N, C-alpha and C positions, 0 to 999 in steps of 0.2 A: 468542478469548475474552479479556475483560479484567475487571479488578476495578473496584469503585466508585471507587478512588483514581484510576484512569485517566480515568473519566468526569468526576470533579471537576476534574482537571487540564485536560482538554480544554475543559470549560466555562469555566474561568478564563482560558484562552487564546482564548475566544470563537470556537470552531470549530464551533458548532452547525449552520451552513449547509453544512459540508463533511463531517460525519460523522453517523451515526445509531447509537444504542445500543439494541439489542434485548434486553430482559431474558431471562435464561436461568437454568435451574437445573442445578447440577452434582450428580450423585448422590453422597451421602456428605458434602456440604459445606453448611453452613448460611448462609454469607455470600452476598450477591448477586453474580452474574456477568452479563456482558453480551457480546453479539456485537457487535463493532465493524464497522459497515457504512460503508465509505468511499464517498461519494456521487459523486465525480468520477473519470471515466476520461479520461485525456488522452493524446493521441498525442505522447509525449515521448521515446521511446527514440531515442538517437543511434546508428543502425546503424553508421556509420563508425568510431565510437570503441569500440564493443563488441568483445570478443575474437572472437566469432563469433555470427552470427544465421542462421537459416534459416526460410523461410516454408513453410506448407502449400501444396501444388500440387494441381491436379486429379488427377494421377497417384497421389496418396496415398490416394485413395478416401474422403476425408472432405469432401464438398462444402460443409458448413456451416462448415468451418475454412479454406477456401481464402483466401489473402491474409493470414491471421493468422500470428503467430509460431509456429513449431514448436519452436524452441529459441533461447535467448538465453544466451550465456556472457559473463561479465564485463560485466554490465549497466551502461550509461552513459546518462545522460539529458541532454537539451539544456535547460539552465535557462531559456533564452529561451522555450521552448514551455510552460513551467509557468505563466506569467503570475502572478496573485496567489495561486495555490493554495498552501496550507500542507501539504496532504496529498492524495494521489491514488493511483490505481492506473494503471499504464501501459497504454494501449490495446494489445490483442493479447497481453498477458502479465500478466494480472491476478492472478497468484499473488504478486506483489511489491506492497509499499506504499511509496510515495515520501513522505518527510517532509522538511520544512525543518530547517535547523540549529536554529532556534528551538524546534521541538518536541523534537528530540533532547536539547538542553541542558536544557529544562524537565523532561523525563523523568529525565535524569541527576540534576538537582538535587533532584527529589522522591524519589529512591532507588527508582524503578520499575525492576524487573529483569525478565528473561525475554524481552527483545527483543534481536535481533542487528542491529546497524547496520553498513552498509557504505557507503562513499562511492561515489556513482554519478555 
């Protein structure tokens, strides 16, 4: 969930092709909120540089997850795999959102809080 300030910032950064904002209502709040939908999923995790990775196997009994990440500790990405992307979710581990330094700095400069950044 993000505020209208985030929407405006991302529009000023011309990220409309990389994200989608879905209007949402938050109970007890009058201001508009949006669900941030990151449109690109990129196979960018650098397994060798991560602290630990594990994949789902057939033995885990979850056939729809076989081959995807079961756990990722110390996430590291391979910048070469990101191409021109400014924001994406890593394939197989979509709980994380990867952003460029440009987006992080713009959010910092705008005073947008509530996000935790880690170098990956």
